[in-house]
N, C-alpha and C positions, 0 to 999 in steps of 0.2 A: 209464472206464481212465484212468487221469492220462495226459497226453502224454510222458511219460519214460514208466512201463513201456510205451507204446505204440510210442513209439520205440525202446526195445532189443528189443523183443520183432519189430520189422521188421529191424534191422540183424543182428540175430542166424539171421533166417531167410533175409533175401539172402547174408550169408558163407555159408554155410550152402548154400544154394543158386547158388552161384558160388566156392564154394571160397575163396574169402578170407582173406589171411591179415589181422588187425585185433592193433591194438599197442595196448595203454593210455600213452596220457599222462600225467605225470604231474604235478598241479597244483601250480602256485606257491608258494613259502611266504613270498611278502612280501606275499599281498591281490590281486598288479595281473593278478590274471586267468591267462588258460593251463588247461591244462590238457585243452583239447576241452571245452570244455561240459560242465563238471561233474568229469572225471575220466574220460568216459567214453571209446569205442573210434572208432579215427579208421580209414581206411582208407592203407593206403599199399601204394606201387608197387618190388616188389621190383627194382629193376635190373639183378639180377644174372640174376635171369631170363631179362630180354629181352635182357640181352646174348648169355645161351647161344641163347635161340632165334633174333636175330641172326648170330650165327658158324652154328649148322644151316644155317640160309639160305645163309650166305656159301658154306660147304662146299659144297655139294648143288650150290649155283652151278659149283662151280669143275669136281666131277666130273663134275657133265650138261652142258657142256662140252666136256669130255675125251672122254667117251664116245660123246658126238652128234653131236663130228669125225672120232671111228672109221668109226659108220654110214655117214656121210653118203662117205667117203670109199670104204668099202668098198662103198656101194650105185653112188655113181658109176663105179668102177670094173670094175664090171659089168653096169653098163648098158654102159659104153664097148666090152665084150667082146663082151655081147651085139648089140650092131648094129651091130661090126665082121664080125661074120659071118650079118648078116641074117636074126639073128631079129627076131619081129615087138615081145618081147617085154624090148627093148631101149631106145628110145621110153617104152613105160607106166612101165617101173621107175624114168627119166628123172624120169620126175608122181612118182614116189611118194618119190624125192630130194627134189623140190622139194616140197611138201606138208611135208616130214619136215625136209628146211629151217626154213619158214614155222612149224612146230610149235616145233621146239623154241627158234626162236627171241621164239617166244612165253613159255617158259613161262620160259629163262633170264630174261628181261624179269623176271616176275613174282617167280622166286626174287630177284631186282638188286634190284627194288623194295620187298618184305617185310623184307630184311635191313638197306638202307639207312632204311627206315620206323621198324625195330623201334630203329636204332643212337641217328638223329634222336629217339626217347619216352624214349630211353635217355638221353639228354644233356639235352634238355625237363623231364625226369623232374627231373633236380641241381638244376637252374636255379630250377625252380618251385616246389622243396622248400627252397630259400634263401630264396626270397622271399617267402614265411610265414615261415621262420624269423622273416628283418628283422625282417618287417610285428609279431608277434606279441609280439619285444624291443621295440619301440617303444611297442605298446601298453600292454604291461606299465609301462614307462615312466614314459608321460604318466599313467597309473591313482596310478601312486602319487604323481604331484605331485601330483592332484587331490583326493584327502582330506584 
């Protein structure tokens, strides 16, 4: 099997497994290269998808923070009332509240990290794409002069 055939088969299988969107980059007409290795398909990061996921994580962070605060306040109020009434469950409920705070903070931190990382990935992808486009343009111009 020729390399090009095997490579095309591997790309198609990977795209199918991962559900990636592939696009074709047209070859340049000036004979200066480009075209992604002879007009084949190249992997593209869809920044809109990254942004949407980052926004969802940010929204979840905001909602979880509000609801988590309500649960903490309610639990604290109940624990205080039970403790004032000399119920043994009051101090136990305070321990539950402390565990809730710890787990809530961990989850909020995770949501914030996901949101920030996806925002960073989106911006970095745009920078990388601009650099690659610039590099390809320079190579194309140089190739034209070397002929």
